[in-house]
Structure formats: C-alpha cells, structure tokens
C-alpha positions in Angstrom: 81.0 78.9 141.4 81.7 82.0 139.5 80.7 85.3 140.8 81.1 87.4 137.8 78.6 88.9 135.6 78.8 87.0 132.1 78.3 90.6 130.6 81.2 92.1 131.7 84.6 91.3 129.8 87.8 89.6 131.3 89.9 92.6 130.7 87.3 95.0 131.9 87.2 93.0 135.1 91.0 93.1 135.6 91.1 96.8 135.0 88.6 97.8 137.3 90.3 95.6 140.1 93.8 97.4 139.5 93.3 100.1 142.2 92.5 97.7 144.9 95.5 95.3 144.4 98.8 94.8 146.3 101.9 96.1 144.0 103.0 92.4 143.1 99.2 91.5 142.1 99.1 94.9 140.3 102.1 94.4 138.4 100.7 91.0 137.4 97.2 92.9 136.6 99.2 95.0 134.1 100.8 92.6 132.7 97.5 90.8 131.9 96.0 93.7 130.4 99.0 94.3 128.2 99.3 90.5 127.1 96.0 88.5 127.9 96.7 85.8 125.5 99.3 84.8 128.2 96.4 83.9 130.7 94.5 82.3 128.1 97.3 80.1 126.6 99.5 79.3 129.9 99.1 77.5 133.4 99.4 79.8 136.7 103.2 78.6 137.1 104.1 79.8 133.5 102.2 83.1 133.8 103.8 83.8 137.2 107.4 83.1 135.5 106.5 85.4 132.6 105.0 88.2 134.9 108.0 87.7 137.5 105.7 87.2 140.2 105.2 84.2 142.6 102.6 81.4 141.9 100.8 82.5 145.2 100.3 85.9 143.7 98.7 84.3 140.8 96.0 82.3 143.1 95.3 85.5 145.0 94.8 87.7 141.8 92.6 85.5 140.4 90.6 85.0 143.9 90.3 88.9 143.7 88.8 89.1 140.6 85.9 86.4 142.2 87.2 83.6 140.1 86.9 80.6 142.1 90.3 79.5 140.7 93.1 79.8 137.8 91.1 77.4 135.5 88.3 79.5 135.6 89.8 82.8 134.8 91.6 81.2 131.9 88.5 79.7 130.8 86.9 83.1 130.6 90.1 84.8 129.1 89.8 82.0 126.4 86.1 82.6 125.7 86.9 86.4 125.3 90.0 85.2 122.8 87.2 83.9 120.4 85.9 87.4 120.1 88.8 88.3 118.0 90.3 90.9 120.3 93.8 92.5 118.9 95.0 92.4 122.4 94.7 88.5 122.8 96.6 88.2 119.7 99.6 90.1 120.7 102.7 87.9 122.2 105.9 89.3 123.6 108.2 88.6 120.7 111.6 87.3 121.2 112.4 86.2 117.6 114.7 87.9 114.9 113.1 89.8 112.0 113.8 86.6 109.7 111.8 84.1 112.1 109.1 86.5 112.1 108.9 86.8 108.1 109.3 83.2 107.6 106.6 82.6 110.3 104.3 84.9 108.7 104.9 83.1 105.3 104.2 79.7 106.6 100.9 81.0 108.3 99.6 82.7 105.3 100.1 79.5 103.1 98.4 77.6 105.7 95.3 79.9 105.8 95.1 79.5 102.2 95.6 75.9 102.1 92.9 75.4 104.8 90.5 77.9 103.1 90.7 76.5 99.5 90.6 73.0 101.1 86.8 73.5 101.9 85.6 75.8 98.9 85.0 73.9 95.6 85.1 75.0 92.0 81.3 74.3 91.7 80.6 76.8 94.5 83.1 79.5 92.6 81.3 78.9 89.7 77.9 79.0 91.0 78.9 82.4 92.9 80.3 83.9 89.3 77.2 82.8 87.1 75.0 84.2 90.3 77.0 87.9 90.0 76.8 88.0 86.1 73.4 87.3 86.2 72.1 89.4 89.0 69.9 92.9 88.5 72.5 94.4 91.0 75.3 93.2 93.3 75.4 94.5 96.6 79.1 93.9 98.6 78.7 94.7 102.3 81.9 95.2 104.8 82.1 96.8 107.9 85.4 97.6 110.0 88.4 95.5 108.6 86.1 93.9 105.9 85.2 97.6 104.4 88.1 98.2 102.6 88.1 94.3 101.2 84.3 95.1 100.4 85.7 97.9 98.2 88.5 95.9 96.5 86.0 93.2 95.7 83.5 95.9 94.1 86.7 97.6 92.2 87.6 94.0 90.7 84.0 92.9 90.1 83.3 96.4 87.9 85.7 95.4 85.3 82.8 92.8 84.0 79.7 93.7 86.1 78.3 97.5 85.7 75.6 97.7 88.3 77.8 96.9 91.7 78.0 98.8 95.0 79.8 98.3 98.1 77.6 99.6 101.2 77.6 101.3 103.4 78.5 104.2 101.8 79.6 107.4 103.4 76.7 109.1 105.2 74.4 106.4 104.4 72.4 104.1 106.6 72.0 100.5 105.7 68.3 100.6 105.8 68.7 102.9 102.3 70.2 99.9 100.6 68.3 97.0 102.3 64.9 98.5 101.2 66.2 98.5 97.5 67.4 95.0 97.6 65.5 92.5 95.3 65.3 88.9 94.5 67.1 89.2 91.4 70.1 90.8 93.3 73.1 89.2 94.3 74.8 90.1 97.7 78.0 89.5 99.1 78.5 90.1 102.7 81.5 89.8 104.8 81.4 88.8 108.4 85.1 88.8 109.6 86.2 89.6 113.3 85.8 91.5 115.0 82.0 91.8 113.8 79.7 94.5 114.3 77.0 93.9 117.1 74.1 93.9 114.6 75.7 91.5 112.3 73.3 88.6 112.9 70.2 90.9 112.5 71.7 92.2 109.3 72.4 88.7 108.0 69.0 87.8 108.6 67.5 91.0 106.8 69.8 90.2 103.8 68.9 86.5 103.5 65.4 87.4 103.5 65.8 89.5 100.2 66.7 87.0 97.9 68.4 83.5 97.2 71.8 84.7 95.9 73.7 85.4 99.2 77.4 84.8 99.7 78.9 85.2 103.2 82.5 85.4 103.7 83.7 85.2 107.4 86.7 84.0 109.2 87.0 80.2 110.2 85.7 81.3 114.0 82.1 81.3 112.6 80.0 78.0 112.6 78.8 77.0 108.9 75.7 78.9 108.7 72.6 77.6 106.9 70.8 80.9 105.7 73.1 82.2 102.8 73.4 80.3 99.8 77.1 80.1 100.1 79.1 80.4 103.1 83.0 80.8 102.6 84.9 80.3 105.8 88.5 81.9 105.4 91.0 81.0 107.6 92.8 84.3 109.4 95.5 83.0 112.0 98.0 84.9 112.7 101.2 85.2 115.0 100.8 88.7 115.9 98.2 91.6 116.7 96.7 91.7 113.0 94.7 89.0 111.4 96.0 87.6 108.4 93.5 88.4 105.3 95.7 86.6 102.6 92.9 84.0 102.4 90.1 86.4 101.8 92.1 88.4 99.3 92.6 85.3 97.3 88.9 84.3 97.4 87.8 88.0 96.1 90.6 87.6 93.5 89.4 84.2 92.2 85.6 84.9 92.1 86.7 88.2 90.1 88.7 86.0 87.5 86.0 83.3 87.3 83.3 85.7 86.6 85.6 87.5 83.8 86.3 84.0 82.4 82.5 82.9 82.3 81.5 86.4 80.9 83.5 85.4 77.6 83.1 88.1 75.1 81.3 90.4 76.9 83.6 90.8 79.6 86.4 91.5 77.0 84.5 94.0 75.3 83.7 95.9 78.5 87.4 95.5 79.4 88.4 97.2 76.0 85.8 99.9 76.3 87.3 100.8 80.0 91.0 100.6 78.5 90.0 102.8 75.4 88.4 105.6 78.0 91.1 105.2 80.2 93.5 106.0 77.1 91.5 108.9 76.1 91.4 110.3 79.5 95.3 110.0 80.0 94.9 107.6 82.9 96.7 104.6 81.9 
C-alpha cells in the first residue's frame, strides 16, 4: 500500500528525496524532474535506458519515494499528468524541424476534427442568439484563457456593444459576479491549468442565469451546470497546449453572431469603419 500523502504531488516527492539519494539514483531523480512524462509513459526498463541507469536503480529509486513498486509510482505520475502540468508534456526531441512542423500541423488538424465532431450547428446558433439577445455579455478567462477571453470579446464587440472580459486589471471577480443578471449571457473558459477556485466560480456563474457557455479542454468531463459545454481538444507533442480548436470555436461563434444579426450588424460595422476612418486608424 502506498505510504505517500495524496496531497503531495509526484514531482514534489521526487525533489524532496534528491538530497538523500545515491549518485545513480539522484541522476535518475534529476532526469525524472526534467522529463516526468517519461516515467508516466514508459516501463521501468525503458526509463532505465533513457536515464542511463540500471533497472535495479529504478527499483531502489521508487522505493525511496515510498512507492510499493514502479507501477504505483507511474500511476501517480499519470494522475498528475492529467492536471496539465507543462513539464509532463515536455519530451526530449530527436526529430528534425520538418518533422516537428508536420507533427504540429497534423495535431492541430486532429484537434479541430475531434472538437467539431462534438459541437453541432444548432448549439452554435443557440449561443449566437443568446449573445445577441443578452442585456450584457461577460467573458471569463484565467491564465492561458485570459488572452483568449480578450480575443473573443474583441471579435464580438464588432456586433455586440455591451460586452466585457473579466477579471479586469485590479478588479476582484466578486465585483462582476454581483452585477450579473438572468438576462445576461456568460462565456467562461476552463482550460488547463485551471485556477483552484474554478468549480466554485462556475457554480456562482451558473446561478446567475440560464445562458452560460463553458469552454474547456477535452480533459473536463461533460458538465450539466452550464447550458452549453464545448470541449475543445488541445493535445500537443510539446510543452505548450495546442489552442487552435479554441480559437476556431471563438471565431465561429463571432461569425455566426454577425450573420444572424443581419442588417443591424452591418450597420454597426459600417459605423465602426467610419469612425476609424475619421480617426485615421485604418
């Protein structure tokens, strides 16, 4: 039975053990800290070869981390891998640049196919109608999702006047949550790595009204609290998540909102262009 405290991460466990390890074990520990995804992905013999140590060293290493065996250590590493840590996505690369480019393009296309294979036109239209009919539109994004929220706000402001991306600089989220009303439409991003209060925030936002869209990565189970839940595939072969599908969803929603707004959208776009022309910003 594993002795480890479940609240201690796998990597914290390895780092704390480094000072008391023998040289070969320490070399393995440093390798695991640099590339933890290797332990999550490979068996003990493969890890030993990659770290240039013996299989016996791998066995001693995991026991000194208080795991019963290698499989137990690998299970813990895999659980942590699911949280979205960038380190678990980092792999030593032996490929050439052309192979990297090809792999990234293929992954982006696969992410798009998988994402839009689960999102219907009916859902996109329903979101667009909710955006156009809302008293106010709120777009919520933290960490990596913050610039995506700002991007979506910038796209939608072409057709929707009362829209804001939160939290703003120097603001608390409570200031915005207290202003939300049932007539509003809310779009909340929940991409890895999510802030610790994500679930509480989602609960509060869902209670504000019926028109909530939750945009997450594929690692989040389908959530029944929001009216719509779009799960975007973000798999990547390197240390950065691939957000191509997230951008595509944002673009599609904005384009569909402009299309459904019809003459009103065209009138606003003309007005914007006229003002930009007068200000010399075109």
